[in-house]
Structure formats: C-alpha cells, structure tokens
C-alpha positions as a Markdown table, in Angstrom:
| # | Residue | x | y | z |
|---|---|---|---|---|
| 1 | Met | 375.4 | 145.8 | -67.0 |
| 2 | Met | 378.3 | 147.1 | -65.7 |
| 3 | Gln | 379.9 | 144.9 | -62.8 |
| 4 | Thr | 381.5 | 146.3 | -59.4 |
| 5 | Ile | 383.4 | 145.4 | -56.8 |
| 6 | Ile | 382.8 | 146.4 | -53.4 |
| 7 | Ile | 386.4 | 147.5 | -51.3 |
| 8 | Arg | 386.7 | 148.9 | -47.8 |
| 9 | Asn | 390.2 | 151.3 | -47.9 |
| 10 | Asp | 391.4 | 154.4 | -46.1 |
| 11 | Lys | 388.3 | 156.5 | -47.3 |
| 12 | Gly | 386.0 | 154.1 | -46.4 |
| 13 | Ile | 384.1 | 152.0 | -48.3 |
| 14 | Gln | 383.8 | 152.0 | -52.6 |
| 15 | Ala | 382.4 | 150.4 | -55.0 |
| 16 | Tyr | 384.8 | 149.9 | -58.2 |
| 17 | Asp | 383.8 | 149.0 | -61.3 |
| 18 | Val | 385.5 | 145.8 | -62.5 |
| 19 | Ser | 386.3 | 145.7 | -65.7 |
| 20 | Asn | 388.7 | 149.5 | -65.1 |
| 21 | Ile | 391.2 | 147.1 | -63.0 |
| 22 | Ile | 394.0 | 146.1 | -65.1 |
| 23 | Arg | 395.7 | 143.7 | -62.7 |
| 24 | Ile | 395.7 | 143.5 | -59.3 |
| 25 | Lys | 399.2 | 142.6 | -57.0 |
| 26 | Gly | 399.5 | 140.9 | -54.0 |
| 27 | Met | 402.1 | 141.7 | -51.5 |
| 28 | Ser | 402.0 | 139.6 | -48.3 |
| 29 | Asn | 398.9 | 140.5 | -46.5 |
| 30 | Tyr | 397.7 | 143.6 | -49.0 |
| 31 | Cys | 397.1 | 144.3 | -52.6 |
| 32 | Lys | 397.9 | 146.4 | -55.3 |
| 33 | Ile | 394.9 | 147.4 | -57.8 |
| 34 | Phe | 395.8 | 149.2 | -61.2 |
| 35 | Phe | 393.5 | 150.7 | -62.9 |
| 36 | Ala | 393.2 | 151.7 | -66.4 |
| 37 | Asp | 391.7 | 154.8 | -66.6 |
| 38 | Asn | 395.4 | 156.1 | -65.1 |
| 39 | Arg | 394.3 | 156.6 | -61.6 |
| 40 | Arg | 396.9 | 156.2 | -58.8 |
| 41 | Pro | 397.1 | 152.4 | -57.4 |
| 42 | Leu | 395.4 | 151.8 | -54.7 |
| 43 | Thr | 396.6 | 149.9 | -51.1 |
| 44 | Val | 394.4 | 147.4 | -49.5 |
| 45 | Ala | 394.9 | 145.0 | -46.9 |
| 46 | Lys | 393.1 | 142.6 | -48.6 |
| 47 | Val | 394.7 | 139.4 | -49.4 |
| 48 | Leu | 395.4 | 138.0 | -53.3 |
| 49 | His | 393.1 | 134.6 | -52.8 |
| 50 | Trp | 390.1 | 137.3 | -51.9 |
| 51 | Phe | 389.9 | 139.0 | -54.8 |
| 52 | Gln | 390.4 | 135.5 | -57.2 |
| 53 | Asp | 387.4 | 135.0 | -54.8 |
| 54 | Asn | 384.9 | 137.7 | -55.1 |
| 55 | Leu | 385.8 | 138.7 | -58.6 |
| 56 | Pro | 384.7 | 137.3 | -61.8 |
| 57 | Ala | 386.3 | 134.2 | -63.1 |
| 58 | Glu | 386.3 | 134.2 | -66.8 |
| 59 | Met | 387.7 | 137.7 | -66.5 |
| 60 | Phe | 391.0 | 137.5 | -64.1 |
| 61 | Trp | 393.1 | 135.1 | -64.5 |
| 62 | Arg | 395.9 | 134.3 | -61.1 |
| 63 | Thr | 399.3 | 134.3 | -63.4 |
| 64 | His | 401.3 | 133.8 | -60.7 |
| 65 | Lys | 401.2 | 133.7 | -56.3 |
| 66 | Thr | 401.5 | 137.6 | -57.2 |
| 67 | His | 398.8 | 138.6 | -59.9 |
| 68 | Leu | 395.7 | 138.5 | -61.2 |
| 69 | Val | 395.2 | 140.2 | -64.4 |
| 70 | Asn | 392.0 | 141.1 | -66.2 |
| 71 | Ser | 391.9 | 139.1 | -69.4 |
| 72 | Met | 390.5 | 142.1 | -71.0 |
| 73 | Tyr | 394.0 | 143.7 | -71.1 |
| 74 | Ile | 395.7 | 141.3 | -71.8 |
| 75 | Gln | 397.4 | 141.7 | -75.6 |
| 76 | Thr | 399.9 | 138.1 | -75.8 |
| 77 | Met | 400.5 | 135.1 | -74.0 |
| 78 | Val | 403.7 | 133.7 | -74.1 |
| 79 | Thr | 403.9 | 130.4 | -73.0 |
| 80 | Ser | 407.6 | 129.3 | -74.6 |
| 81 | Leu | 410.7 | 128.9 | -72.2 |
| 82 | Lys | 410.2 | 131.7 | -69.7 |
| 83 | Pro | 406.3 | 132.2 | -70.1 |
| 84 | His | 404.6 | 135.3 | -69.6 |
| 85 | Val | 401.8 | 137.9 | -70.4 |
| 86 | Val | 402.4 | 141.4 | -72.0 |
| 87 | Leu | 399.8 | 143.7 | -71.5 |
| 88 | Gln | 398.6 | 146.3 | -73.5 |
| 89 | Ser | 400.6 | 149.0 | -71.9 |
| 90 | Gly | 403.6 | 146.7 | -72.6 |
| 91 | Glu | 404.0 | 145.4 | -69.1 |
| 92 | Leu | 405.6 | 141.8 | -68.6 |
| 93 | Leu | 404.3 | 139.5 | -66.1 |
| 94 | Ser | 405.6 | 135.9 | -65.5 |
| 95 | Val | 403.2 | 132.9 | -65.4 |
| 96 | Ser | 404.6 | 130.5 | -63.5 |
| 97 | Arg | 405.3 | 127.2 | -65.0 |
| 98 | Arg | 402.1 | 125.2 | -63.7 |
| 99 | Arg | 399.5 | 127.8 | -64.2 |
| 100 | Ala | 401.5 | 127.8 | -68.0 |
| 101 | Lys | 399.7 | 124.3 | -68.8 |
| 102 | Gln | 396.0 | 126.7 | -68.3 |
| 103 | Phe | 396.9 | 129.2 | -70.3 |
| 104 | Lys | 398.2 | 126.9 | -73.2 |
| 105 | Ala | 395.0 | 125.8 | -72.7 |
| 106 | Ile | 393.7 | 128.5 | -73.3 |
| 107 | Ala | 395.7 | 130.1 | -76.1 |
C-alpha cells in the first residue's frame, strides 16, 4: 500500500509518495523536501511541524529542529560526542543532544 501526502505548491495541489521523500529541511515558514528519485528539491510554504504531524511517525524522525528524516534512508546513527546520522547518499545530518537519547534507545 503506497502512502501519499497531499501538498499545495506553485503548481497547485499534488500528491507525493511518502517513501520517495528522503528528508525535509525546515527554513522558518518554508520547508525544502528532498526526494530519492533525484528530482529537484521542492520548497513549500509549510512549517516543519506540519510535516511531522502529517507524515507517518514510525517512518519519519525529527533529528534536529531543522530536519525530519525518513528512516528508510538512514545508513548509520552515530550517538557519540557529536551525534549525527549518515544517509545512504553520504550526507551527514546532526542530531540534537536531546534527540540523541531517543536515537540511542532505537539503535
């Protein structure tokens, strides 16, 4: 069963496959959505908390005040002195100290 999320953008209202979203970066009142199929990132006028409420909690983890990450694309979680996650693409995303405790419980 494919899960989708409906997002209004400059092209109207579109449905996006949730499993195709790698991460969402919050930037004030906007968010940038990064996709696995190498399409250009999409910037939308929504706050990160909206995505956190509307995406499956078992699939998307809030790593930091600016990032929501799809757990399917996390390669490694490092919970040492500077906690971070390594995505399959090789990107490093920091994990806040407070959220690192949650990640330790999962890992």
